[in-house]
C-alpha positions in Angstrom: 153.5 27.5 98.6 150.8 26.9 101.3 152.8 24.1 103.0 156.1 26.0 102.8 154.5 29.0 104.4 152.7 26.9 107.0 156.0 25.2 108.0 157.6 28.6 108.2 155.0 29.6 111.0 155.3 26.1 112.6 158.9 26.5 113.0 158.5 29.9 114.7 158.7 32.1 111.7 156.5 34.9 110.6 154.9 35.5 107.3 155.0 38.8 105.5 152.1 41.0 104.4 152.8 39.9 100.8 152.8 36.2 101.7 149.5 36.6 103.6 147.9 38.3 100.5 149.1 35.2 98.3 147.4 32.9 100.8 144.0 34.7 101.1 143.8 34.6 97.2 144.4 31.0 96.7 141.9 29.0 94.6 138.8 27.2 95.9 140.6 23.9 95.1 143.5 24.8 97.3 141.4 26.1 100.2 141.2 22.8 102.2 145.0 22.6 102.1 145.1 26.1 103.4 142.7 25.1 106.2 144.6 22.1 107.1 147.9 23.9 107.6 146.2 26.7 109.6 144.8 24.0 111.9 148.2 22.5 112.4 149.4 25.9 113.5 146.4 26.3 115.8 147.1 22.9 117.3 150.7 23.4 117.9 150.4 26.8 119.5 147.0 26.6 121.1 146.1 23.0 121.6 142.7 21.3 121.1 140.5 23.5 123.5 137.7 25.6 122.1 136.9 28.9 123.9 133.1 29.6 124.1 131.9 32.9 125.1 128.5 34.6 125.2 127.2 38.1 125.2 124.0 40.1 126.2 122.6 43.1 124.5 122.2 45.0 127.7 121.1 48.3 126.1 119.7 48.4 122.6 119.3 51.0 119.9 119.3 54.7 119.7 123.1 54.9 119.2 124.3 58.1 118.2 127.1 56.8 115.8 126.5 56.1 112.1 128.3 52.8 111.6 126.9 51.6 108.1 126.6 48.0 109.1 124.7 48.4 112.6 121.2 47.8 113.3 121.3 49.9 116.4 122.2 53.3 115.0 119.7 56.1 115.3 120.7 57.2 111.9 118.8 54.3 110.2 115.3 52.9 110.5 115.9 49.1 111.0 113.2 48.3 113.4 115.5 47.1 115.9 113.9 46.7 119.5 115.0 49.6 121.7 115.4 49.6 125.4 117.4 51.1 128.2 120.0 49.4 130.4 118.7 46.1 131.7 118.5 45.6 135.4 121.2 43.9 137.5 119.0 40.9 138.0 118.3 40.5 134.3 122.0 40.5 133.5 122.8 38.0 136.3 120.2 35.7 135.0 121.6 36.0 131.4 125.0 35.1 132.8 123.7 32.0 134.4 121.8 31.0 131.2 125.2 31.5 129.3 127.2 29.3 131.8 124.6 26.6 131.3 125.0 26.9 127.6 128.7 26.2 127.9 130.2 29.7 127.9 133.3 30.4 129.9 133.0 34.0 129.5 130.1 36.5 129.5 130.2 40.0 128.1 127.9 43.0 128.7 127.5 44.9 125.6 125.7 48.3 125.3 124.8 50.4 122.4 126.0 54.1 122.2 129.2 55.9 121.8 130.4 55.5 125.3 129.1 55.6 128.9 128.0 59.1 129.5 125.5 58.2 132.2 127.3 57.6 135.5 124.4 55.7 137.0 124.3 53.2 134.1 128.1 52.7 134.4 128.0 52.1 138.2 125.2 49.5 137.6 127.4 47.7 135.0 130.3 47.7 137.5 128.1 46.3 140.3 126.6 43.7 138.0 130.2 42.5 136.9 131.1 42.0 140.6 127.8 39.9 141.2 128.3 37.8 138.0 131.9 36.9 138.9 130.9 36.0 142.4 127.5 34.3 141.9 127.9 32.7 138.6 131.5 31.6 138.4 132.1 32.8 134.9 134.7 35.2 133.5 133.2 38.7 132.8 134.1 41.3 130.2 132.3 44.2 128.5 132.0 46.1 125.3 130.9 49.6 126.3 132.0 52.0 123.4 134.8 54.6 123.8 136.1 53.9 127.2 137.8 56.6 129.3 140.9 55.7 131.3 138.9 56.2 134.7 136.3 53.9 133.4 138.8 51.3 132.5 140.3 51.3 136.1 136.8 51.0 137.5 136.0 47.9 135.2 139.3 46.3 136.3 138.4 46.9 140.0 134.9 45.4 139.4 136.5 42.1 138.1 136.4 42.5 134.4 139.3 40.6 132.8 138.8 41.8 129.2 137.5 44.8 127.4 136.1 44.4 123.9 136.6 47.1 121.2 136.6 46.0 117.6 138.8 47.9 115.1 135.9 46.6 112.6 138.1 46.5 109.5 141.4 47.6 108.1 142.6 51.3 109.1 142.5 52.1 105.4 138.8 51.1 105.1 137.5 52.5 108.4 136.4 56.0 107.1 134.1 54.3 104.6 132.2 52.7 107.8 131.6 55.6 110.1 132.1 59.3 110.4 130.8 60.0 113.8 134.0 58.8 115.3 137.3 57.9 113.9 140.0 55.2 114.0 142.2 57.3 116.5 139.1 57.3 118.9 139.2 53.5 118.6 142.8 53.4 119.4 142.3 55.7 122.3 139.8 53.2 123.9 142.0 50.2 123.4 145.0 52.2 124.9 143.0 53.0 128.0 141.9 49.4 128.6 145.4 48.3 128.3 146.8 50.8 130.5 144.4 49.8 133.3 145.5 46.1 133.0 142.6 44.8 131.0 143.2 42.4 128.2 141.7 43.6 125.0 139.4 41.6 122.7 139.3 43.1 119.2 138.3 42.0 115.8 136.0 43.0 113.0 133.5 42.1 110.4 134.0 40.8 106.9 131.8 41.6 104.0 131.7 45.4 104.4 133.0 46.1 100.9 136.6 45.7 101.9 139.1 43.8 99.6 141.0 40.5 100.6 144.1 42.7 100.9 142.4 44.9 103.4 141.4 41.8 105.5 145.1 40.9 105.5 145.8 44.5 106.6 143.4 44.2 109.5 145.2 41.0 110.5 148.6 42.7 110.7 147.0 45.7 112.5 145.8 43.5 115.2 149.2 41.8 115.3 150.8 45.4 115.7 148.4 46.1 118.6 149.3 42.8 120.3 145.7 41.7 120.5 145.4 38.1 121.7 141.6 37.6 121.5 140.0 38.2 118.2 136.3 37.7 117.2 135.7 37.6 113.5 132.1 38.3 112.4 130.6 38.2 108.9 128.1 40.8 107.8 124.6 39.8 108.1 123.0 42.5 106.1 120.3 44.4 108.0 117.5 46.1 106.1 117.4 49.8 106.6 121.2 50.2 106.9 123.5 51.5 104.0 125.0 48.0 103.8 121.7 46.1 103.3 122.5 45.2 99.8 126.1 44.1 100.4 126.9 40.9 98.4 127.6 38.0 100.8 131.0 36.5 100.9 131.2 32.7 99.9 131.9 30.3 102.6 135.2 29.4 101.1 136.2 33.0 100.9 135.4 33.4 104.7 137.3 30.3 105.6 140.3 31.4 103.6 140.4 34.6 105.6 140.0 32.8 108.9 143.0 30.6 107.9 145.2 33.6 107.1 144.5 35.2 110.4 145.9 32.1 112.1 148.9 32.2 109.8 149.5 35.8 110.9 148.5 35.4 114.5 149.5 31.8 115.5 149.2 32.3 119.3 145.9 34.2 119.5 142.5 33.2 120.5 140.5 33.6 117.2 136.7 32.9 117.3 134.1 32.9 114.8 131.3 35.1 115.9 128.2 36.9 114.4 127.0 35.8 111.1 128.5 32.4 111.0 125.2 30.5 110.8 123.9 32.6 107.9 127.2 32.8 105.9 129.0 29.5 106.7 125.8 27.4 106.8 126.9 23.6 106.5 130.6 24.5 106.7 130.6 26.0 110.2 132.6 23.1 111.6 135.4 24.0 109.1 136.1 27.3 110.9 137.1 25.3 114.0 138.8 22.6 111.7 140.6 25.3 109.8 142.5 27.4 112.4 140.0 28.9 114.7 139.9 28.0 118.5 136.8 29.9 119.7 133.3 30.4 119.0 130.4 32.7 120.4 127.4 30.7 121.5 123.8 31.5 122.2 123.1 34.5 119.8 124.4 37.9 119.0 123.3 41.6 119.5 120.4 41.8 117.2 120.3 38.4 115.6 119.9 34.9 117.0 122.4 32.1 116.9 121.9 28.3 116.7 121.2 26.0 119.7 124.2 25.8 122.1 123.6 22.1 122.1 124.4 22.0 118.4 127.6 23.9 119.0 128.7 21.6 121.9 128.1 18.5 119.7 130.0 20.0 116.9 133.1 20.5 119.3 132.7 16.9 120.5 132.5 15.6 117.0 135.7 17.4 116.1 137.5 15.7 119.0 138.0 19.0 120.6 137.7 20.1 124.2 136.6 23.4 125.9 138.4 25.9 127.9 137.6 26.5 131.6 137.0 30.0 133.1 139.8 31.8 134.8 138.5 33.5 137.8 141.6 34.8 139.6 
């Protein structure tokens, strides 16, 4: 069944949701075969290059939203470091550091529902222009629920992508957050697309969703025509409602990654937050099992591993890295 469905995709076909649900529930003993077929799909439609990106937590904490997984929500007491928007120079310096670490893309990420402070938003736009001009790296941002006017301004400032995770399957989203809804997310994604920005959108596994809901999420991203997909694994934060969530096993995570490749053969799919904690010694199997991107250098409120170790992993797999597109 795995080989048959893999060949179906390799020959230009598409798998159904029912077939994807079969794949995500294969046994541990069949998982390596699933990863091998997912990687053949990755190689055919995307080639050997690995896309490395980096982010900066440019404004931290005090968020009005109540996402149950997030350390930065003001609704929970997590002890997260809180600070206002960083200065232009601080963000430019971080972009230079990211480029030196091997990233081809740098994203400014801010806590909060959106960008209600005009001065902050104008500073972000000015910083995006400086980074693109001075650092020579692609720039994108994750700024919450984006308005259409703001989307056009980001495009003018040189942003190539806007990041807005759908977080999980539409059917499970109400269990994660009540201060905004799934349609609010759809509005931000629509605004970014209308302004000519490419959209980066993925989510988090281990929130209490079922394997079938992970498949639902993959097909929703396909419906939205998302071509850049970060896949995070929950790193439970003490003080949040999900602090006691049971971690997924590494093989369960890798099966999920592989199924996303079967469903989205042409997409840039990256492993992001939580990979070090959840995949541990099996991290390289994410790239050898269908994925073609990683986030390097750390995450919003948790650290990552050394960029040098990630570069070595890519070399050891016989893979190359992408180059920034600055036009």
